[in-house]
KENU-593433 format. One line per field, with one value per residue (C-alpha): residue in one letter; chain; z, x, y. Coordinates in nm, 3 decimals. Example, Ala and Ser with C-alpha at 12.3 -4.5 7.8 and 13.67 -1.06 7.14 Angstrom:
<recs>
aa <- A, S
ch <- A, A
pz <- 0.780, 0.714
px <- 1.230, 1.367
py <- -0.450, -0.106
</recs>
This chain:
<recs>
aa <- M, T, D, R, R, A, D, A, D, K, N, H, P, N, E, F, A, L, T, E, R, I, R, R, A, T, A, R, P, V, A, R, V, R, V, G, I, G, D, D, A, A, V, C, E, S, P, Q, A, P, L, L, L, C, S, D, A, M, V, E, G, T, H, F, R, L, D, W, C, R, P, E, D, L, G, H, K, A, L, A, A, C, L, S, D, I, A, A, M, R, G, R, P, L, Y, A, L, V, S, L, A, L, R, P, D, L, P, A, D, F, I, D, R, F, Y, M, G, L, E, T, L, A, A, R, L, D, V, A, V, V, G, G, D, L, A, R, A, D, H, Q, V, F, V, D, I, A, L, A, G, A, A, D, A, P, A, T, R, S, G, A, R, P, G, D, L, L, L, V, S, G, T, L, G, S, A, R, A, G, L, V, A, L, E, G, A, E, R, N, P, P, A, E, L, L, D, A, H, L, R, P, E, P, R, F, D, V, A, R, A, L, D, A, P, G, L, V, T, A, M, I, D, V, S, D, G, L, A, A, D, V, R, R, L, A, R, A, S, A, C, G, F, I, I, E, E, T, A, I, P, I, A, T, A, A, R, D, F, A, S, A, R, G, I, D, P, L, D, W, A, W, S, G, G, E, D, Y, Q, L, L, V, A, V, D, P, D, A, W, S, E, Q, A, A, A, R, P, E, L, K, R, L, L, T, P, V, G, R, A, T, A, A, E, A, G, V, Q, R, V, K, S, D, G, T, R, E, D, A, P, D, S, G, W, D, H, F, R, R
ch <- A, A, A, A, A, A, A, A, A, A, A, A, A, A, A, A, A, A, A, A, A, A, A, A, A, A, A, A, A, A, A, A, A, A, A, A, A, A, A, A, A, A, A, A, A, A, A, A, A, A, A, A, A, A, A, A, A, A, A, A, A, A, A, A, A, A, A, A, A, A, A, A, A, A, A, A, A, A, A, A, A, A, A, A, A, A, A, A, A, A, A, A, A, A, A, A, A, A, A, A, A, A, A, A, A, A, A, A, A, A, A, A, A, A, A, A, A, A, A, A, A, A, A, A, A, A, A, A, A, A, A, A, A, A, A, A, A, A, A, A, A, A, A, A, A, A, A, A, A, A, A, A, A, A, A, A, A, A, A, A, A, A, A, A, A, A, A, A, A, A, A, A, A, A, A, A, A, A, A, A, A, A, A, A, A, A, A, A, A, A, A, A, A, A, A, A, A, A, A, A, A, A, A, A, A, A, A, A, A, A, A, A, A, A, A, A, A, A, A, A, A, A, A, A, A, A, A, A, A, A, A, A, A, A, A, A, A, A, A, A, A, A, A, A, A, A, A, A, A, A, A, A, A, A, A, A, A, A, A, A, A, A, A, A, A, A, A, A, A, A, A, A, A, A, A, A, A, A, A, A, A, A, A, A, A, A, A, A, A, A, A, A, A, A, A, A, A, A, A, A, A, A, A, A, A, A, A, A, A, A, A, A, A, A, A, A, A, A, A, A, A, A, A, A, A, A, A, A, A, A, A, A, A, A, A, A
pz <- 0.196, 0.297, 0.567, 0.406, 0.734, 0.916, 0.636, 0.644, 1.021, 0.982, 0.767, 1.046, 1.382, 1.700, 1.832, 2.046, 1.747, 1.529, 1.793, 1.804, 1.426, 1.450, 1.734, 1.519, 1.215, 1.417, 1.640, 1.504, 1.809, 1.905, 2.201, 2.322, 2.354, 2.692, 2.652, 2.315, 2.182, 2.410, 2.738, 2.854, 2.737, 2.577, 2.782, 2.581, 2.648, 2.664, 2.458, 2.607, 2.359, 2.302, 2.219, 1.896, 1.902, 1.601, 1.452, 1.114, 1.019, 0.690, 0.606, 0.325, 0.051, 0.155, 0.156, -0.025, -0.217, -0.178, -0.538, -0.641, -0.317, -0.206, 0.168, 0.142, -0.017, 0.249, 0.530, 0.372, 0.295, 0.632, 0.811, 0.556, 0.592, 0.966, 0.933, 0.704, 0.998, 1.198, 0.903, 0.879, 1.240, 1.150, 1.394, 1.414, 1.450, 1.737, 1.818, 1.636, 1.763, 1.490, 1.534, 1.279, 1.230, 0.985, 0.789, 0.841, 0.466, 0.403, 0.271, 0.549, 0.463, 0.464, 0.800, 0.719, 0.394, 0.559, 0.821, 0.560, 0.387, 0.711, 0.880, 0.573, 0.592, 0.972, 0.969, 0.707, 0.922, 1.256, 1.385, 1.645, 1.624, 1.994, 2.010, 1.894, 1.887, 1.682, 1.621, 1.383, 1.112, 0.943, 0.639, 0.603, 0.698, 0.931, 0.997, 1.265, 1.335, 1.623, 1.630, 1.894, 1.784, 1.906, 1.778, 1.925, 1.754, 1.622, 1.314, 1.337, 1.107, 1.296, 1.233, 0.875, 0.828, 0.534, 0.300, 0.373, 0.071, 0.019, -0.102, -0.182, -0.202, -0.488, -0.726, -0.679, -0.847, -0.910, -0.636, -0.784, -1.128, -0.984, -0.821, -1.148, -1.326, -1.067, -1.062, -1.441, -1.462, -1.706, -1.908, -1.829, -1.648, -1.552, -1.252, -1.086, -1.071, -0.912, -0.662, -0.579, -0.476, -0.327, -0.176, -0.088, 0.078, 0.386, 0.320, 0.609, 0.367, 0.312, 0.679, 0.769, 0.502, 0.658, 0.987, 0.971, 1.263, 1.158, 0.815, 0.850, 0.987, 0.925, 0.769, 0.687, 0.485, 0.169, 0.241, 0.140, -0.162, -0.198, -0.188, 0.146, 0.314, 0.220, 0.378, 0.696, 0.696, 0.641, 0.922, 1.171, 1.084, 1.054, 0.713, 0.346, 0.058, -0.311, -0.532, -0.887, -1.073, -1.335, -1.057, -0.909, -0.978, -1.163, -1.281, -1.658, -1.628, -1.434, -1.672, -1.976, -1.813, -1.724, -2.057, -2.250, -2.065, -2.116, -1.753, -1.641, -1.433, -1.208, -1.085, -0.943, -0.796, -0.618, -0.509, -0.560, -0.216, -0.079, -0.224, 0.124, 0.018, 0.249, 0.213, 0.381, 0.463, 0.499, 0.588, 0.248, 0.363, 0.535, 0.226, -0.007, 0.218, 0.264, -0.102, -0.214, 0.027, -0.019, -0.382, -0.282, -0.132, -0.478, -0.596, -0.304, -0.292, -0.543, -0.462, -0.549, -0.379, -0.074, 0.242, 0.243, 0.483, 0.624, 0.462, 0.116, 0.174, -0.041, -0.404, -0.721, -1.017, -1.337, -1.644, -1.810, -1.510, -1.370, -0.997, -0.825, -0.513, -0.504, -0.536, -0.219, -0.270, -0.156, 0.049, 0.330, 0.491, 0.598, 0.287, 0.042
px <- -5.958, -5.710, -5.453, -5.135, -4.943, -5.215, -5.224, -4.846, -4.847, -5.091, -4.834, -4.577, -4.587, -4.499, -4.146, -4.168, -4.274, -4.002, -3.743, -3.863, -3.829, -3.474, -3.396, -3.514, -3.321, -2.999, -3.054, -2.753, -2.593, -2.256, -2.086, -1.919, -2.258, -2.422, -2.720, -2.813, -3.099, -3.400, -3.248, -3.136, -2.783, -2.594, -2.360, -2.056, -1.721, -1.431, -1.127, -0.781, -0.655, -0.681, -1.039, -1.127, -1.438, -1.576, -1.903, -2.032, -2.350, -2.538, -2.815, -3.067, -3.006, -2.643, -2.501, -2.770, -3.094, -3.362, -3.479, -3.165, -3.028, -3.222, -3.268, -3.041, -2.769, -2.806, -2.773, -2.461, -2.298, -2.371, -2.201, -1.920, -1.827, -1.785, -1.607, -1.352, -1.232, -1.169, -0.981, -0.768, -0.660, -0.570, -0.835, -1.109, -1.470, -1.675, -1.999, -2.228, -2.492, -2.732, -2.950, -3.214, -3.446, -3.716, -3.978, -4.335, -4.398, -4.133, -4.245, -4.345, -4.061, -3.791, -3.645, -3.645, -3.460, -3.219, -3.123, -3.101, -2.822, -2.655, -2.673, -2.544, -2.223, -2.212, -2.239, -1.967, -1.728, -1.841, -1.984, -2.263, -2.539, -2.613, -2.835, -2.903, -3.201, -3.508, -3.660, -3.905, -3.779, -4.028, -3.813, -3.484, -3.379, -3.079, -2.848, -2.581, -2.361, -2.118, -1.865, -1.645, -1.345, -1.005, -0.649, -0.341, -0.119, -0.338, -0.214, -0.253, -0.212, 0.082, 0.390, 0.499, 0.859, 1.037, 1.152, 0.859, 0.678, 0.313, 0.083, -0.287, -0.511, -0.747, -0.843, -0.965, -1.244, -1.485, -1.728, -1.755, -1.810, -2.094, -2.248, -2.231, -2.400, -2.679, -2.733, -2.750, -2.977, -2.728, -2.843, -2.655, -2.355, -2.085, -2.203, -1.862, -1.903, -2.248, -2.119, -1.823, -2.062, -2.352, -2.175, -1.815, -1.602, -1.396, -1.044, -0.982, -0.802, -0.541, -0.518, -0.456, -0.188, 0.002, 0.065, 0.444, 0.609, 0.773, 0.607, 0.324, 0.418, 0.085, -0.252, -0.585, -0.887, -0.967, -1.322, -1.313, -1.083, -0.708, -0.641, -0.817, -0.699, -0.331, -0.332, -0.480, -0.200, 0.057, -0.077, -0.094, 0.258, 0.409, 0.556, 0.490, 0.411, 0.483, 0.254, 0.319, -0.007, 0.066, 0.092, -0.255, -0.459, -0.785, -1.014, -1.051, -1.430, -1.396, -1.132, -1.348, -1.664, -1.495, -1.319, -1.643, -1.785, -1.485, -1.373, -1.019, -1.050, -0.771, -1.014, -1.235, -0.936, -0.815, -1.149, -1.432, -1.438, -1.617, -1.367, -1.292, -0.950, -0.649, -0.368, -0.060, 0.288, 0.541, 0.907, 1.080, 1.320, 1.045, 0.825, 1.097, 1.148, 0.779, 0.684, 0.957, 0.840, 0.466, 0.367, 0.004, 0.106, 0.185, -0.160, -0.330, -0.131, 0.014, 0.308, 0.201, 0.461, 0.672, 0.686, 0.898, 0.986, 0.689, 0.791, 0.748, 0.376, 0.172, 0.280, 0.208, 0.424, 0.223, 0.259, 0.492, 0.727, 0.632, 0.574, 0.309, 0.094, -0.161, -0.527, -0.678, -1.007, -1.214, -1.531, -1.587, -1.931, -1.886, -1.725, -2.003
py <- 1.191, 0.919, 0.995, 0.860, 0.866, 0.673, 0.417, 0.387, 0.335, 0.047, -0.133, -0.130, -0.304, -0.118, -0.079, -0.394, -0.603, -0.449, -0.526, -0.884, -0.910, -0.777, -1.020, -1.311, -1.184, -1.170, -1.473, -1.663, -1.826, -1.677, -1.843, -1.524, -1.343, -1.418, -1.182, -1.035, -0.824, -0.791, -0.674, -0.330, -0.402, -0.687, -0.903, -1.013, -1.172, -0.928, -1.032, -1.045, -0.787, -0.411, -0.312, -0.130, 0.090, 0.278, 0.398, 0.505, 0.691, 0.713, 0.959, 0.919, 1.173, 1.223, 0.871, 0.673, 0.701, 0.438, 0.470, 0.279, 0.135, -0.172, -0.230, -0.537, -0.326, -0.057, -0.312, -0.459, -0.126, 0.034, -0.253, -0.283, 0.086, 0.047, -0.287, -0.123, 0.085, -0.232, -0.382, -0.067, -0.123, -0.484, -0.600, -0.859, -0.741, -0.880, -0.695, -0.451, -0.208, -0.097, 0.213, 0.307, 0.604, 0.494, 0.686, 0.561, 0.537, 0.271, -0.069, -0.308, -0.547, -0.278, -0.374, -0.745, -0.687, -0.441, -0.698, -0.972, -0.781, -0.679, -1.019, -1.204, -0.999, -1.017, -1.397, -1.429, -1.224, -1.368, -1.040, -1.061, -0.798, -0.746, -0.437, -0.085, 0.148, 0.233, 0.575, 0.738, 0.973, 1.202, 1.274, 1.086, 0.736, 0.739, 0.444, 0.438, 0.136, 0.105, -0.178, -0.331, -0.532, -0.636, -0.636, -0.794, -0.536, -0.251, -0.068, 0.309, 0.607, 0.751, 0.535, 0.609, 0.730, 0.893, 0.617, 0.384, 0.244, 0.337, 0.059, 0.039, -0.265, -0.343, -0.064, 0.293, 0.486, 0.199, 0.302, 0.651, 0.502, 0.292, 0.600, 0.794, 0.503, 0.491, 0.867, 0.874, 0.568, 0.415, 0.118, -0.202, -0.055, -0.305, -0.506, -0.477, -0.099, -0.121, -0.376, -0.155, 0.123, -0.074, -0.376, -0.290, -0.554, -0.461, -0.581, -0.816, -1.046, -0.776, -0.689, -1.054, -1.085, -0.793, -0.967, -0.993, -0.808, -0.484, -0.474, -0.221, 0.120, 0.298, 0.219, 0.382, 0.279, 0.476, 0.585, 0.951, 0.931, 0.883, 1.258, 1.305, 0.987, 1.010, 1.356, 1.210, 0.953, 1.229, 1.447, 1.160, 1.039, 1.389, 1.308, 1.376, 1.141, 1.132, 0.926, 0.808, 0.867, 0.602, 0.344, 0.409, 0.093, 0.156, -0.123, -0.153, -0.121, 0.205, 0.339, 0.263, 0.397, 0.727, 0.769, 0.713, 1.014, 1.239, 1.202, 1.133, 0.815, 0.943, 1.209, 0.933, 0.751, 1.064, 1.204, 0.955, 0.795, 0.488, 0.241, 0.101, -0.020, -0.006, 0.248, 0.108, 0.240, -0.041, -0.076, -0.121, -0.393, -0.591, -0.554, -0.684, -0.985, -1.060, -1.004, -1.243, -1.512, -1.458, -1.388, -1.326, -0.993, -0.854, -0.963, -0.788, -0.465, -0.218, 0.015, 0.370, 0.589, 0.652, 0.858, 1.174, 1.452, 1.645, 1.975, 1.820, 1.778, 1.538, 1.542, 1.351, 1.265, 1.295, 1.076, 1.329, 1.320, 1.659, 1.689, 1.898, 1.907, 1.627, 1.732, 1.873, 1.696, 1.402, 1.366, 1.616, 1.631, 1.990, 2.135, 2.049
</recs>
């Protein structure tokens, strides 16, 4: 009888050889990296600006399934999710550490394809992959990415004030629509919905556009759903928010996809998660001035509400004009 594990192990080189493959896959020269993968630690230039440090983990079966998530997609998404945190701080990403726990039965080219997706995004955003770790996983693939970045004037979650406008970039709910399509093995779902779930784009373009002094008072990325992340913004800023539901931007493809299945697309916008858009509180006078001078801001961001006093909590105004508490929902690893 064949030993499947032994056969699987034969398809994979040892840890040293895997590390060498990763080193070659990420060998793009970066002047600020003095020593990269292959030593006990990387040696990198330190920027003359406040450092940003963050990490993001993904577990097979919880965050992705390899029967519909290609290794290239996983590499892209794992890095993009972490990069979104740097974008939310209005920073620039510099260095990445990538740690993987891999099952022995994965295809031999899994790691090459994973790094192809990751390094393509890293190169586009000038991120240097400078190290990480490798381990064996008997059951579930595990991906952990740590990033170092810098920001001259970091945006935080804690500066919103009553009267500030609340804006959101892009559209919400498309990533959840893509997940539903993948889970249901839908035939020919809209490509933009699949891309929204499998290959999200961290919104550095939006973060860079919000560079005017005094404009942004607080910011967070929408990774766990609007309902969860606006509450995080409210808690950190000690204020409330009121959101106009009819103003929440939802892509036509997501709206049609949800409606065809008897689902209110607003449910996905509030609670779907993984959109990786930016939720931004801005000074209303500064926004009026900047939006008038720079029309691209209105293409990048949609006003959806305003900050209120903390005792008001987080509320929504429905299409019929009634007001109620916003949904207490969204992704929570420890509530599901």
